[in-house]
Legacy VTK file of the C-alpha trace (Angstrom):
# vtk DataFile Version 3.0
C-alpha trace
ASCII
DATASET POLYDATA
POINTS 652 float
-62.698 -13.871 44.137
-64.990 -11.008 45.079
-65.500 -9.715 41.562
-65.973 -5.930 41.163
-66.094 -5.475 44.916
-63.789 -3.997 47.499
-62.278 -5.574 50.578
-64.409 -7.473 53.052
-66.295 -5.334 55.541
-64.198 -6.728 58.378
-60.950 -5.446 56.799
-60.841 -2.410 59.128
-62.297 -3.679 62.416
-61.480 -6.376 65.018
-63.101 -9.732 64.373
-65.943 -10.871 66.558
-65.776 -14.129 68.521
-65.642 -17.020 66.075
-65.503 -14.736 63.006
-62.880 -15.209 60.334
-61.722 -12.647 57.806
-62.619 -13.320 54.177
-59.778 -12.057 51.953
-60.284 -10.656 48.497
-59.015 -13.974 47.038
-60.302 -16.946 49.075
-57.991 -19.467 50.654
-59.620 -22.194 48.551
-58.778 -20.477 45.260
-55.438 -21.302 43.692
-53.959 -18.421 41.761
-50.530 -17.778 40.245
-48.419 -15.576 42.531
-44.664 -16.160 42.250
-44.279 -15.574 38.509
-41.278 -14.405 36.494
-42.972 -11.180 35.419
-43.975 -10.365 38.994
-40.445 -10.935 40.273
-38.887 -9.112 37.339
-41.064 -6.010 37.748
-40.541 -6.050 41.518
-36.789 -6.214 41.113
-36.786 -3.442 38.486
-38.939 -1.040 40.475
-37.102 -1.984 43.668
-33.755 -0.971 42.139
-35.254 2.335 40.920
-36.802 3.403 44.227
-33.993 1.913 46.324
-31.423 4.143 44.566
-33.819 7.133 44.724
-34.447 6.615 48.464
-30.719 6.312 49.075
-30.166 9.708 47.429
-33.091 11.263 49.331
-31.875 9.956 52.669
-28.321 11.161 52.095
-29.617 14.582 51.130
-32.401 15.157 53.656
-32.160 12.410 56.274
-35.615 11.074 55.305
-36.892 8.155 53.290
-40.422 7.189 52.190
-42.374 3.958 51.964
-42.516 2.848 48.281
-45.049 -0.030 48.480
-47.903 1.927 46.943
-46.009 3.513 43.989
-44.423 0.159 43.205
-47.896 -1.485 43.383
-49.513 0.978 40.982
-46.609 0.895 38.587
-46.829 -2.914 38.517
-50.544 -2.739 37.678
-49.783 -0.336 34.869
-47.071 -2.676 33.581
-49.478 -5.600 33.731
-51.950 -3.663 31.588
-49.268 -3.076 28.946
-48.337 -6.753 29.043
-52.028 -7.665 28.705
-51.911 -6.420 25.126
-49.480 -9.194 24.353
-51.503 -11.826 26.258
-49.297 -11.818 29.368
-51.419 -9.933 31.920
-50.979 -10.493 35.641
-53.439 -10.938 38.467
-53.781 -9.125 41.790
-51.696 -11.622 43.773
-48.851 -11.332 41.244
-49.027 -7.536 41.709
-48.811 -8.118 45.478
-45.648 -10.244 45.043
-44.169 -7.526 42.803
-44.714 -4.768 45.346
-43.465 -6.997 48.138
-40.264 -7.640 46.206
-39.801 -4.063 45.186
-40.494 -2.384 48.530
-37.651 -4.309 50.257
-35.038 -2.033 48.672
-36.274 1.055 50.514
-35.730 -0.558 53.921
-32.237 -1.600 52.912
-31.530 1.941 51.764
-32.747 3.425 55.049
-30.480 1.303 57.224
-27.445 1.788 54.970
-27.581 5.543 54.551
-28.445 6.168 58.221
-25.137 4.597 59.288
-22.449 3.548 56.804
-21.582 7.040 55.394
-19.896 7.628 58.772
-17.212 5.167 57.679
-16.221 7.561 54.900
-16.116 10.401 57.452
-13.634 8.391 59.492
-11.539 7.755 56.420
-12.456 4.045 56.348
-14.318 3.817 53.066
-15.826 0.305 52.930
-15.600 -2.052 50.026
-18.789 -2.947 48.216
-18.460 -6.549 49.506
-18.578 -5.399 53.112
-21.627 -3.228 52.450
-23.466 -6.066 50.710
-22.713 -8.535 53.564
-24.109 -6.061 56.150
-27.169 -5.280 53.934
-27.935 -8.940 53.386
-27.439 -9.833 57.051
-29.751 -7.059 58.327
-32.397 -7.560 55.623
-32.568 -11.346 56.119
-32.676 -11.017 59.936
-35.631 -8.655 59.613
-37.572 -11.164 57.464
-36.553 -14.303 59.391
-37.505 -12.921 62.827
-40.910 -11.885 61.401
-41.809 -15.415 60.360
-42.799 -16.680 63.818
-44.464 -13.370 64.654
-46.717 -13.169 61.641
-49.565 -15.394 62.840
-49.966 -13.357 65.971
-49.363 -9.781 64.766
-51.045 -10.033 61.366
-53.722 -12.697 61.860
-54.779 -12.651 65.491
-54.343 -8.934 66.033
-56.346 -8.029 62.930
-58.297 -4.810 63.530
-56.252 -3.997 66.624
-53.099 -3.306 64.627
-54.272 -1.496 61.436
-50.871 -1.419 59.588
-51.851 1.783 57.672
-49.490 1.439 54.691
-50.270 -2.209 54.212
-53.998 -1.626 54.319
-53.697 1.380 51.953
-51.645 -0.705 49.517
-54.325 -3.467 49.547
-56.997 -0.870 48.840
-55.016 0.567 45.913
-54.490 -2.885 44.413
-58.184 -3.799 44.777
-59.249 -0.464 43.300
-56.852 -0.955 40.391
-58.249 -4.493 39.860
-61.792 -3.167 39.776
-60.962 -0.259 37.460
-59.179 3.072 37.145
-55.735 4.243 36.136
-53.720 5.392 39.149
-50.195 4.887 37.851
-50.096 7.917 35.598
-49.313 10.264 38.456
-46.217 8.281 39.460
-44.833 8.385 35.927
-45.600 12.139 35.562
-43.863 12.740 38.907
-40.791 10.818 37.836
-40.608 12.860 34.616
-41.004 16.173 36.468
-38.432 15.177 39.117
-35.854 14.257 36.450
-36.503 17.483 34.486
-36.096 19.790 37.508
-32.917 18.030 38.652
-31.475 18.304 35.145
-32.190 22.056 35.079
-30.724 22.657 38.564
-27.995 19.981 38.839
-26.885 19.258 35.323
-27.511 22.322 33.150
-27.612 24.649 36.190
-29.754 27.146 34.372
-31.922 27.459 37.505
-30.478 28.020 41.016
-30.735 24.913 43.232
-31.266 26.950 46.388
-32.276 30.384 47.615
-30.935 32.077 50.771
-32.620 35.077 52.381
-30.869 37.044 55.164
-33.218 38.399 57.818
-32.633 42.113 58.514
-31.973 43.426 62.008
-31.277 39.989 63.420
-27.605 39.101 63.507
-26.739 36.084 61.284
-30.379 35.015 61.008
-31.305 33.618 57.618
-33.861 31.461 55.833
-33.476 29.368 52.723
-35.216 26.991 50.383
-33.869 24.193 48.180
-35.351 23.933 44.695
-36.196 20.256 45.060
-39.152 18.329 43.768
-38.259 15.367 46.020
-38.425 17.383 49.220
-41.667 19.000 48.005
-43.102 15.519 47.385
-41.971 14.316 50.817
-43.821 17.198 52.429
-47.052 16.275 50.685
-46.649 12.656 51.766
-45.950 13.586 55.361
-48.855 16.018 55.506
-49.351 19.491 57.046
-48.985 18.581 60.737
-45.611 16.820 60.580
-44.130 19.167 57.962
-45.147 22.238 59.997
-43.640 20.828 63.190
-40.415 20.017 61.351
-40.061 23.504 59.892
-40.812 24.876 63.364
-37.724 23.132 64.683
-35.725 24.586 61.784
-36.961 28.115 62.487
-35.942 27.710 66.117
-32.404 26.902 65.016
-31.948 29.517 62.299
-33.930 32.446 63.676
-33.363 32.085 67.408
-30.489 29.759 68.420
-27.946 30.863 65.773
-28.537 34.615 66.418
-28.410 33.951 70.136
-25.017 32.286 69.847
-23.856 35.120 67.602
-24.893 37.779 70.102
-23.543 35.802 73.079
-20.152 35.119 71.530
-19.657 38.458 69.812
-16.968 39.550 72.350
-15.184 36.214 72.773
-11.441 36.399 72.174
-10.921 32.659 72.075
-12.641 29.944 70.025
-15.493 28.190 71.879
-15.230 24.388 72.012
-15.858 22.286 69.878
-14.566 24.935 67.393
-10.814 25.346 67.800
-9.897 27.895 65.119
-12.486 30.568 64.380
-14.039 33.090 66.696
-17.829 33.145 66.835
-17.910 36.720 65.530
-16.020 35.661 62.422
-18.237 32.602 61.676
-21.106 32.565 59.197
-24.547 31.315 60.110
-23.777 27.978 58.378
-20.537 27.601 60.343
-22.319 28.262 63.630
-24.905 25.664 62.715
-22.195 23.122 61.807
-20.034 23.644 64.904
-22.692 24.256 67.542
-26.345 23.886 66.563
-25.784 20.441 65.053
-24.814 19.135 68.521
-27.935 20.694 69.960
-30.002 19.000 67.295
-28.170 15.706 67.876
-28.997 15.871 71.543
-32.655 16.597 70.727
-32.920 13.701 68.208
-31.147 11.241 70.507
-33.320 12.280 73.464
-36.550 11.940 71.492
-35.472 8.551 70.214
-34.779 7.353 73.754
-37.988 8.896 75.047
-39.917 7.087 72.348
-38.284 3.814 73.297
-38.973 4.394 77.015
-42.634 5.139 76.187
-42.719 1.978 74.143
-41.322 -0.271 76.960
-44.728 -1.924 77.619
-45.039 -2.653 73.897
-41.436 -3.855 73.809
-41.855 -6.242 76.706
-45.158 -7.559 75.349
-43.685 -7.956 71.896
-40.612 -9.715 73.240
-42.802 -12.025 75.318
-44.921 -12.795 72.271
-41.845 -13.369 70.142
-40.524 -15.992 72.591
-43.951 -17.568 73.095
-44.734 -17.941 69.381
-41.327 -19.193 68.245
-42.816 -22.621 67.883
-46.206 -21.502 66.676
-45.694 -21.941 62.906
-47.487 -23.489 60.033
-45.899 -24.239 56.754
-48.006 -26.799 54.986
-50.058 -29.935 55.508
-53.751 -29.160 56.117
-53.008 -25.547 56.846
-54.984 -23.161 54.572
-52.965 -21.527 51.818
-53.403 -18.090 53.368
-51.815 -19.236 56.615
-48.706 -21.051 55.352
-45.392 -19.622 56.502
-41.866 -20.684 55.737
-40.754 -23.497 58.066
-38.999 -22.545 61.267
-36.061 -24.709 60.231
-35.288 -22.017 57.635
-35.224 -19.455 60.440
-32.662 -21.533 62.388
-30.558 -22.274 59.336
-30.656 -18.649 58.214
-29.608 -17.349 61.665
-26.710 -19.792 61.803
-25.524 -18.828 58.320
-25.649 -15.090 59.184
-23.748 -15.509 62.446
-21.076 -17.686 60.823
-20.709 -15.294 57.919
-20.302 -12.261 60.190
-17.868 -14.217 62.430
-15.718 -16.046 59.837
-15.623 -13.489 57.062
-13.318 -10.624 58.216
-14.812 -8.229 55.673
-18.120 -7.997 57.572
-16.960 -6.018 60.569
-14.118 -4.332 58.751
-10.799 -4.304 60.593
-12.134 -5.581 63.933
-9.708 -8.044 65.609
-9.992 -11.838 65.389
-12.761 -14.411 65.413
-13.545 -13.879 69.112
-14.194 -10.167 68.666
-16.241 -10.744 65.540
-18.291 -13.434 67.298
-19.093 -10.999 70.098
-20.210 -8.420 67.551
-22.305 -11.015 65.694
-24.019 -12.039 68.937
-24.788 -8.388 69.727
-26.310 -8.071 66.252
-28.629 -11.067 66.761
-29.747 -9.951 70.260
-30.454 -6.350 69.330
-31.983 -7.335 65.965
-34.470 -9.799 67.521
-35.484 -7.306 70.191
-35.985 -4.372 67.830
-37.614 -6.471 65.092
-40.328 -7.496 67.558
-40.683 -3.856 68.641
-40.672 -2.438 65.109
-43.188 -4.856 63.662
-45.687 -3.986 66.356
-45.094 -0.227 66.375
-45.595 0.119 62.630
-48.861 -1.736 63.038
-50.052 1.220 65.087
-48.391 4.285 63.567
-47.032 3.164 60.203
-43.581 2.923 58.679
-43.085 6.694 58.432
-43.341 7.075 62.208
-41.228 4.037 63.043
-38.507 5.273 65.470
-35.730 3.410 63.600
-33.213 6.167 64.364
-33.962 5.872 68.068
-33.476 2.085 67.946
-30.228 2.572 66.047
-28.955 5.188 68.558
-29.790 2.829 71.451
-27.930 -0.010 69.726
-24.932 2.180 69.028
-24.753 3.513 72.604
-24.997 0.002 74.077
-22.463 -1.459 71.605
-20.055 1.475 71.998
-20.274 1.082 75.770
-19.444 -2.666 75.500
-16.515 -1.866 73.223
-15.345 0.872 75.598
-15.277 -1.670 78.425
-13.375 -4.106 76.184
-10.819 -1.387 75.426
-11.641 -1.198 71.693
-11.445 2.556 71.546
-9.605 3.103 68.311
-11.143 3.909 64.921
-11.489 0.207 64.143
-13.622 -0.256 67.248
-15.766 2.729 66.307
-16.251 1.367 62.811
-17.197 -2.079 64.168
-19.784 -0.513 66.549
-21.232 1.353 63.578
-21.518 -1.808 61.492
-23.385 -3.545 64.348
-25.807 -0.607 64.372
-26.117 -0.767 60.577
-27.276 -4.387 60.593
-29.736 -3.781 63.439
-31.075 -0.619 61.700
-31.668 -2.533 58.484
-33.326 -5.444 60.396
-35.686 -3.113 62.283
-36.542 -1.177 59.102
-37.036 -4.401 57.110
-39.338 -5.815 59.827
-41.575 -2.750 59.496
-41.720 -3.123 55.731
-42.289 -6.870 55.893
-45.116 -6.413 58.392
-46.916 -3.956 56.084
-46.437 -6.224 53.111
-47.748 -9.253 55.004
-50.778 -7.226 56.052
-51.471 -6.396 52.409
-51.202 -10.106 51.574
-53.517 -10.990 54.487
-56.228 -8.645 53.207
-55.825 -9.754 49.583
-55.532 -13.474 50.227
-51.844 -13.939 49.416
-49.736 -16.870 50.552
-47.438 -15.713 53.410
-44.582 -18.024 52.593
-44.468 -16.755 49.007
-44.355 -13.156 50.267
-41.564 -14.074 52.685
-39.657 -15.585 49.766
-40.324 -12.449 47.712
-38.961 -10.252 50.537
-35.769 -12.305 50.574
-35.539 -12.104 46.757
-35.916 -8.359 46.929
-33.094 -8.209 49.541
-30.807 -10.434 47.504
-31.279 -8.523 44.272
-31.480 -4.929 45.439
-28.703 -4.937 48.043
-25.924 -4.861 45.441
-27.583 -2.057 43.451
-28.341 0.075 46.532
-24.767 -0.342 47.829
-23.307 0.497 44.412
-25.518 3.599 44.298
-24.253 4.702 47.753
-20.639 4.114 46.729
-21.161 6.019 43.518
-22.641 8.985 45.394
-19.706 8.877 47.818
-17.148 8.946 45.020
-18.929 11.748 43.182
-19.944 14.143 45.959
-18.563 12.891 49.272
-20.605 12.590 52.433
-20.950 15.617 54.654
-20.833 17.861 51.557
-23.441 20.443 50.608
-24.852 18.073 47.981
-25.092 15.082 50.342
-24.806 16.144 54.013
-25.826 12.616 55.212
-27.408 14.029 58.379
-28.436 10.735 59.982
-25.022 9.125 59.488
-23.367 12.268 60.905
-25.596 11.939 63.976
-24.585 8.297 64.424
-20.923 9.219 64.128
-21.370 11.894 66.799
-22.962 9.302 69.090
-20.120 6.762 68.732
-17.370 9.395 68.956
-18.984 10.866 72.026
-19.322 7.531 73.879
-15.953 6.052 72.980
-13.859 9.246 73.050
-15.882 10.751 75.893
-15.601 14.059 74.065
-19.142 15.323 73.449
-19.785 19.023 74.123
-22.309 18.127 76.803
-23.515 21.655 77.312
-24.822 21.830 73.757
-26.168 18.273 73.928
-28.024 19.077 77.179
-29.685 22.066 75.461
-30.996 19.699 72.812
-32.235 17.279 75.493
-33.976 20.182 77.158
-35.686 21.094 73.902
-36.919 17.493 73.554
-38.278 17.494 77.117
-40.087 20.811 76.609
-41.696 19.375 73.447
-42.913 16.394 75.441
-44.304 18.579 78.202
-46.143 20.732 75.641
-47.371 17.610 73.873
-45.690 18.655 70.616
-44.489 15.586 68.660
-40.883 15.717 69.704
-39.237 13.577 67.021
-40.207 15.654 63.938
-39.431 18.856 65.846
-36.002 17.557 66.885
-35.289 16.480 63.313
-36.187 20.015 62.277
-33.709 21.475 64.783
-31.018 19.138 63.397
-31.569 19.693 59.638
-30.792 22.840 57.604
-33.837 25.108 57.302
-33.382 25.220 53.501
-34.100 21.484 53.443
-37.211 21.846 55.569
-38.826 24.746 53.663
-39.873 22.756 50.573
-41.128 19.997 52.856
-43.266 22.562 54.617
-44.619 23.935 51.317
-45.575 20.450 50.220
-47.438 19.779 53.479
-49.272 23.114 53.343
-50.254 22.474 49.747
-51.828 19.162 50.805
-53.750 20.914 53.548
-55.073 23.489 51.085
-56.019 21.003 48.398
-57.846 18.649 50.730
-59.523 21.549 52.549
-60.899 22.898 49.260
-62.436 19.542 48.369
-66.225 19.492 47.971
-66.663 16.068 49.462
-64.819 13.428 51.482
-64.468 11.274 48.375
-62.833 14.114 46.453
-60.508 14.866 49.349
-59.463 11.200 49.533
-58.839 11.145 45.790
-56.686 14.311 45.953
-54.701 12.867 48.824
-54.002 9.659 46.920
-53.150 11.405 43.653
-50.830 13.807 45.431
-49.020 11.013 47.304
-48.468 9.075 44.081
-47.264 12.229 42.297
-45.008 13.084 45.275
-43.585 9.554 45.243
-42.787 10.045 41.598
-40.944 13.314 42.450
-38.769 11.372 44.896
-38.077 8.669 42.343
-37.317 11.071 39.516
-34.981 13.385 41.376
-33.253 10.425 43.058
-32.629 8.709 39.731
-31.352 11.945 38.214
-29.108 12.430 41.233
-27.582 8.989 40.914
-27.161 9.488 37.164
-25.371 12.787 37.890
-23.068 10.950 40.316
-22.308 8.428 37.576
-21.417 11.244 35.175
-19.165 12.837 37.782
-17.467 9.485 38.421
-16.869 8.850 34.702
-15.812 12.379 33.756
-13.798 13.013 36.909
-15.558 16.285 37.478
-19.033 17.692 37.766
-20.597 18.734 34.424
-20.173 22.512 34.103
-23.581 22.969 32.478
-24.720 26.283 31.101
-24.536 27.979 34.464
-26.642 30.638 36.212
-24.306 33.483 35.387
-26.851 35.012 33.097
-29.047 35.600 36.151
-26.415 37.517 38.116
-26.619 37.311 41.882
-29.315 39.846 42.585
-33.094 39.989 42.359
-33.269 38.056 39.076
-31.361 35.095 40.630
-33.780 35.021 43.558
-36.819 35.338 41.327
-35.608 32.400 39.147
-35.379 30.115 42.201
-38.749 31.281 43.591
-40.336 31.043 40.136
-39.148 27.410 39.695
-40.771 26.441 43.043
-43.913 28.375 42.165
-44.267 26.714 38.750
-43.702 23.259 40.310
-46.474 23.984 42.831
-48.914 25.278 40.184
-48.302 22.245 37.949
-48.722 19.952 40.985
-52.071 21.545 41.854
-53.330 21.183 38.292
-52.418 17.499 38.242
-54.035 16.742 41.584
-57.198 18.678 40.788
-57.615 17.266 37.285
-60.709 15.140 36.677
-58.837 12.573 34.553
LINES 1 653
652 0 1 2 3 4 5 6 7 8 9 10 11 12 13 14 15 16 17 18 19 20 21 22 23 24 25 26 27 28 29 30 31 32 33 34 35 36 37 38 39 40 41 42 43 44 45 46 47 48 49 50 51 52 53 54 55 56 57 58 59 60 61 62 63 64 65 66 67 68 69 70 71 72 73 74 75 76 77 78 79 80 81 82 83 84 85 86 87 88 89 90 91 92 93 94 95 96 97 98 99 100 101 102 103 104 105 106 107 108 109 110 111 112 113 114 115 116 117 118 119 120 121 122 123 124 125 126 127 128 129 130 131 132 133 134 135 136 137 138 139 140 141 142 143 144 145 146 147 148 149 150 151 152 153 154 155 156 157 158 159 160 161 162 163 164 165 166 167 168 169 170 171 172 173 174 175 176 177 178 179 180 181 182 183 184 185 186 187 188 189 190 191 192 193 194 195 196 197 198 199 200 201 202 203 204 205 206 207 208 209 210 211 212 213 214 215 216 217 218 219 220 221 222 223 224 225 226 227 228 229 230 231 232 233 234 235 236 237 238 239 240 241 242 243 244 245 246 247 248 249 250 251 252 253 254 255 256 257 258 259 260 261 262 263 264 265 266 267 268 269 270 271 272 273 274 275 276 277 278 279 280 281 282 283 284 285 286 287 288 289 290 291 292 293 294 295 296 297 298 299 300 301 302 303 304 305 306 307 308 309 310 311 312 313 314 315 316 317 318 319 320 321 322 323 324 325 326 327 328 329 330 331 332 333 334 335 336 337 338 339 340 341 342 343 344 345 346 347 348 349 350 351 352 353 354 355 356 357 358 359 360 361 362 363 364 365 366 367 368 369 370 371 372 373 374 375 376 377 378 379 380 381 382 383 384 385 386 387 388 389 390 391 392 393 394 395 396 397 398 399 400 401 402 403 404 405 406 407 408 409 410 411 412 413 414 415 416 417 418 419 420 421 422 423 424 425 426 427 428 429 430 431 432 433 434 435 436 437 438 439 440 441 442 443 444 445 446 447 448 449 450 451 452 453 454 455 456 457 458 459 460 461 462 463 464 465 466 467 468 469 470 471 472 473 474 475 476 477 478 479 480 481 482 483 484 485 486 487 488 489 490 491 492 493 494 495 496 497 498 499 500 501 502 503 504 505 506 507 508 509 510 511 512 513 514 515 516 517 518 519 520 521 522 523 524 525 526 527 528 529 530 531 532 533 534 535 536 537 538 539 540 541 542 543 544 545 546 547 548 549 550 551 552 553 554 555 556 557 558 559 560 561 562 563 564 565 566 567 568 569 570 571 572 573 574 575 576 577 578 579 580 581 582 583 584 585 586 587 588 589 590 591 592 593 594 595 596 597 598 599 600 601 602 603 604 605 606 607 608 609 610 611 612 613 614 615 616 617 618 619 620 621 622 623 624 625 626 627 628 629 630 631 632 633 634 635 636 637 638 639 640 641 642 643 644 645 646 647 648 649 650 651
């Protein structure tokens, strides 16, 4: 092992002819990897961040990559265990983060789709959710096995896999020295505290709304949320500013324009069937009209992203077919190049198809074996295609920019069209189309996560087949807990509520309803498509802008504040090294915010479920509803930002 050194110099550049990469731990060195403590810590941290990501996604429509916070928390746990003589090594830490990070991909696919079942009145059983989660997660890992040698090994330097490389750097730096886990734990504590004050005790307002004078029904807002603030810091100033720009377009221009335009209407405007526009609040106008505009923009940007990626798709698909038989699992193959045998890929695919076909619970109330077999075949076809696409795209742009929603929308539109041709146009057909999209979304998301983890292992000198086993272990153990967390949140708050609007799942429901019922308000959808096209022409990143149009502005404001704070902190750095350190400390602290608020949110849901009602708390009545109320909300956000700055700028 390269003692007290960083990664090999060739870690960030393409290899020259005949050159081989030298990992941190050499292929000749045999080191414990798949240990009980590594698996146990990975499972524990995976459950924590899986539940937290589920809550975040249902609230804001966004999730974050958790590989780095899980990695640093594992290193911290190893140091505690070292005092009792049970310390772990860097490859064990790699296995732990591989196991733990799988839960976030599961959470993404689940919360982007399945809440729509509740909105149709078809609340799924936990068994159905677990079957879908396991099927999608395992497909994502299995299809990556034959692709690893090409995408990770041979394309080294050409596909940087940013999160995977960053995670390797963090693990090496932690091995050499330094305590980086403290920020995650501080962030978790702060996130829990703020959520307790706003959601449990309610002594601080959880949001602030400001009406804009002289502009009819224009308003701004901000949620008092540490998680959204942390997400903004993680995303950075560019993406967060573009997102809030989309929100400002909706709430300061589109909503007032609809209000002025419809002020004299004497009949409700479709899709609203009861209220006149002049009698609707800004939030009602957003729900009944602007949401369709945003849905059109998001769907269009997803499809545009896929069209732009067609060369990558075709190349990835060709590579996937070509390298199906290019696999090494043992013999004289170096330890760092050993994958699980392809026979496990074949057996796994067969088991998944048979399970989805023969177990009625998988696709809900969809017909007989023939119908379920068709749905299972569609799952495998779309999953293989989008796994090959996802694993290559994340190598270029990272997991955060992976267009999973666009892939899911494309899957849902194609599946819904097939079901429409088959005459399966009832609610059962819609639900089955959604479950197909759910499995594919999880598979594509899992492929991105697996690719990043395998890149970390490649740089560190891990054994690929052990990481592949760790991914599957993470899927098997976290799927139940993530699904239970989602069901708990559904029972406590309901999806589509102010607490959990489930924006991505609402979008998927709109897509399926629109295709099968042929009832979309196409005028509004076309406006959204036009917005996406204008963004592309102006070379503005269309996906974050479209997401901003679709989400409430109060959700976007703390994200914007977090991004701007990162710009300010890094811009005030005296050196590149100090700027890099501030970025890393802020990202770890922000990840802790997400974990803390998410855990507190799930715990609050558990309390609501047990008590049968939401805890009354102390209440904000003592603040009144005037200036003091607004100052309390603004003061909470200001204190959070000040404390965040002090933590990031500290020399410790």
